[in-house]
C-alpha positions as MATLAB code, in Angstrom:
seq = 'MAGDIQTLLDALALDRAVLLGHSMGGKVALRLAALHPERVQRLIVVDITHKGYRSTYGEAVEALARLDLRLLGSLKDADAKLRQAVPDSAVRRFLLKNLAHRPGGAYRWKVNLEAIRHNLPLICGPVAVGVFSRPCLFIRGGGSDYIRDSDWPEIKCNFPQAQLVTIPGAGHWPHVDNRKVFLATVEEFLAAP';
ca = [
       0.000    0.000    0.000;
       2.922    2.353    0.622;
       3.994    1.582   -2.944;
       0.502    2.529   -4.119;
       0.866    5.938   -2.450;
       4.263    6.402   -4.074;
       2.730    5.536   -7.463;
      -0.062    8.045   -6.831;
       2.452   10.779   -5.961;
       4.295   10.001   -9.204;
       1.078   10.062  -11.234;
       0.175   13.448   -9.736;
       3.731   14.706  -10.339;
       4.177   15.491   -6.635;
       7.719   15.387   -5.316;
       6.542   15.537   -1.703;
       3.260   15.540    0.154;
       1.830   15.846    3.626;
       0.496   12.434    4.583;
      -2.362   11.910    7.018;
      -3.394    8.369    7.848;
      -5.757    6.862   10.401;
      -5.307    3.355   11.810;
      -4.188    1.112    8.921;
      -3.791    4.256    6.807;
      -1.450    5.566    9.491;
       0.649    2.431    9.201;
       0.802    2.933    5.433;
       1.937    6.536    5.932;
       4.565    5.405    8.460;
       5.867    2.815    5.997;
       6.105    5.292    3.130;
       7.977    7.705    5.418;
      10.410    4.877    6.206;
      10.914    3.810    2.602;
      10.938    7.260    0.994;
      11.313   10.009    3.601;
      12.168   12.492    0.856;
       8.596   12.132   -0.451;
       6.977   13.065    2.868;
       6.930   16.748    3.809;
       5.018   16.233    7.062;
       3.403   13.211    8.629;
       0.154   12.987   10.605;
      -0.596    9.607   12.172;
      -4.003    9.124   13.768;
      -4.535    6.660   16.614;
      -1.930    4.068   15.672;
       1.804    3.448   15.962;
       4.186    1.200   14.084;
       3.897   -1.635   16.601;
       1.812   -4.752   16.088;
      -1.673   -5.002   17.548;
      -4.006   -7.820   18.466;
      -6.705   -8.069   15.818;
      -9.926   -6.674   17.200;
     -11.820   -6.954   13.932;
     -11.255  -10.617   13.038;
     -14.747  -11.684   14.074;
     -16.262   -8.657   12.319;
     -14.411   -9.473    9.085;
     -15.633  -13.068    9.284;
     -19.201  -11.827    9.848;
     -18.910   -9.652    6.732;
     -17.670  -12.644    4.753;
     -20.677  -14.701    5.918;
     -23.173  -12.116    4.641;
     -24.972  -13.459    1.608;
     -25.108  -10.302   -0.477;
     -27.687  -11.861   -2.818;
     -30.213  -11.913    0.020;
     -29.812   -8.290    1.085;
     -32.667   -5.951    0.251;
     -31.197   -2.930    2.011;
     -28.356   -1.706    4.195;
     -30.799   -2.050    7.080;
     -30.932   -5.813    6.346;
     -27.124   -6.016    6.423;
     -27.034   -4.049    9.673;
     -29.550   -6.427   11.281;
     -27.646   -9.521   10.119;
     -24.377   -8.153   11.572;
     -25.838   -7.010   14.915;
     -24.997  -10.169   16.865;
     -21.403  -10.510   15.612;
     -20.726   -6.742   15.683;
     -22.750   -5.290   18.569;
     -21.249   -1.767   18.387;
     -23.505    0.214   16.034;
     -20.717    2.714   15.184;
     -18.438   -0.129   14.079;
     -21.258   -1.686   12.025;
     -21.944    1.632   10.293;
     -18.228    2.007    9.575;
     -17.969   -1.504    8.131;
     -21.120   -1.137    6.050;
     -19.633    1.901    4.299;
     -17.745   -0.742    2.327;
     -20.971   -2.110    0.842;
     -22.012   -0.640   -2.522;
     -25.433   -0.789   -4.134;
     -25.280   -1.998   -7.739;
     -27.733   -0.932  -10.409;
     -30.587   -3.402  -10.311;
     -30.571   -3.706   -6.536;
     -27.715   -6.109   -5.778;
     -24.878   -5.297   -3.374;
     -21.120   -5.745   -3.678;
     -18.094   -5.080   -1.501;
     -16.051   -1.979   -2.408;
     -13.009   -3.591   -0.781;
     -11.286   -6.879   -1.448;
     -12.760   -8.620    1.583;
     -10.985  -11.912    0.873;
      -7.588  -10.186    0.763;
      -8.345   -8.507    4.089;
      -9.434  -11.844    5.627;
      -6.297  -13.642    4.505;
      -3.923  -10.815    5.420;
      -5.358   -9.689    8.746;
      -2.287  -10.876   10.720;
      -0.054   -8.860    8.388;
      -2.363   -5.828    8.568;
      -2.293   -5.959   12.374;
       1.431   -6.689   12.530;
       4.252   -4.234   13.113;
       5.499   -1.861   10.438;
       9.228   -1.365    9.917;
      10.121    2.285   10.324;
      13.308    4.314   10.268;
      14.209    7.687   11.678;
      11.975   10.337   10.144;
      13.340   13.777   10.997;
      10.634   16.003    9.532;
       7.625   17.358   11.457;
       5.317   14.611   12.613;
       2.066   14.687   14.554;
       0.566   11.718   16.365;
      -3.078   12.178   17.328;
      -4.832    9.814   19.699;
      -8.327    9.575   21.072;
      -8.554   10.153   24.802;
     -10.600    6.967   25.178;
      -8.419    4.841   22.905;
      -5.487    2.632   23.887;
      -3.804    2.367   20.483;
      -1.140    4.939   21.431;
      -0.164    4.476   25.055;
       2.026    6.749   27.134;
       4.537    3.878   27.286;
       4.824    3.975   23.458;
       5.991    7.585   23.400;
       9.741    7.083   24.117;
      10.077    4.672   21.166;
       8.024    6.950   18.931;
      10.302    9.886   19.797;
      13.390    7.798   18.956;
      12.095    7.161   15.438;
      10.319   10.502   14.985;
      12.415   13.078   16.865;
      10.206   16.008   15.813;
       7.006   14.189   16.784;
       4.275   15.861   18.762;
       1.452   14.032   20.502;
      -2.059   15.424   20.862;
      -4.844   13.660   22.725;
      -8.365   14.481   21.541;
     -10.787   14.476   24.490;
     -14.101   12.711   24.158;
     -12.797   10.542   21.321;
     -12.051    6.877   20.859;
     -10.257    5.217   17.951;
     -11.960    7.576   15.483;
     -11.062   11.041   16.803;
     -11.815   12.589   13.392;
     -15.417   11.395   13.808;
     -15.863   11.513   17.590;
     -14.554   15.081   18.031;
     -14.255   16.457   14.505;
     -13.979   20.109   15.541;
     -10.961   19.585   17.815;
      -9.423   17.116   15.371;
      -9.606   19.575   12.453;
      -8.284   22.440   14.582;
      -5.354   20.249   15.670;
      -4.484   19.289   12.088;
      -4.841   22.863   10.837;
      -2.571   24.181   13.600;
       0.073   21.567   12.778;
      -0.069   22.372    9.050;
       0.155   26.119    9.686;
       3.279   25.829   11.855;
       6.536   26.869   10.164;
];
């Protein structure tokens, strides 16, 4: 995926870009910064670090794979069928954003669900990083445990210019849970010299 971002930068004729990534997207941004630091002007990593994590979505991914898309009449049907395996309504809504309505009424996955199923250990695994000496912002949700205080010394070793901001009233999705503070935090970071 980091290679995909590099290809996109090339296609857009961008020498460098500011990267912002949440969760798995944050890991992708971290990896691109490790492989090609010259391509990353600034880095914003949201509620994730480069370390490996226990998969919390394995059961949810399996529940998505069990959905018989041919039998769905609406997103409400899909939501009801997922309720037992994925009790958190916010997580269900997030997952169901990956379901697309085809002309004629059928549904399809926007993502390669089988690739995600088979690669979940890799997706949740650690990401190799190097020292990235440009400005870097780590944002975490105040109610999330993806970036712990104990992670900060290692983060600072690899990202010496890193700053850490905790968004109050937010979990793993601070950009959704407290959008106003999240946007203000990102804008302030981007405006800094």
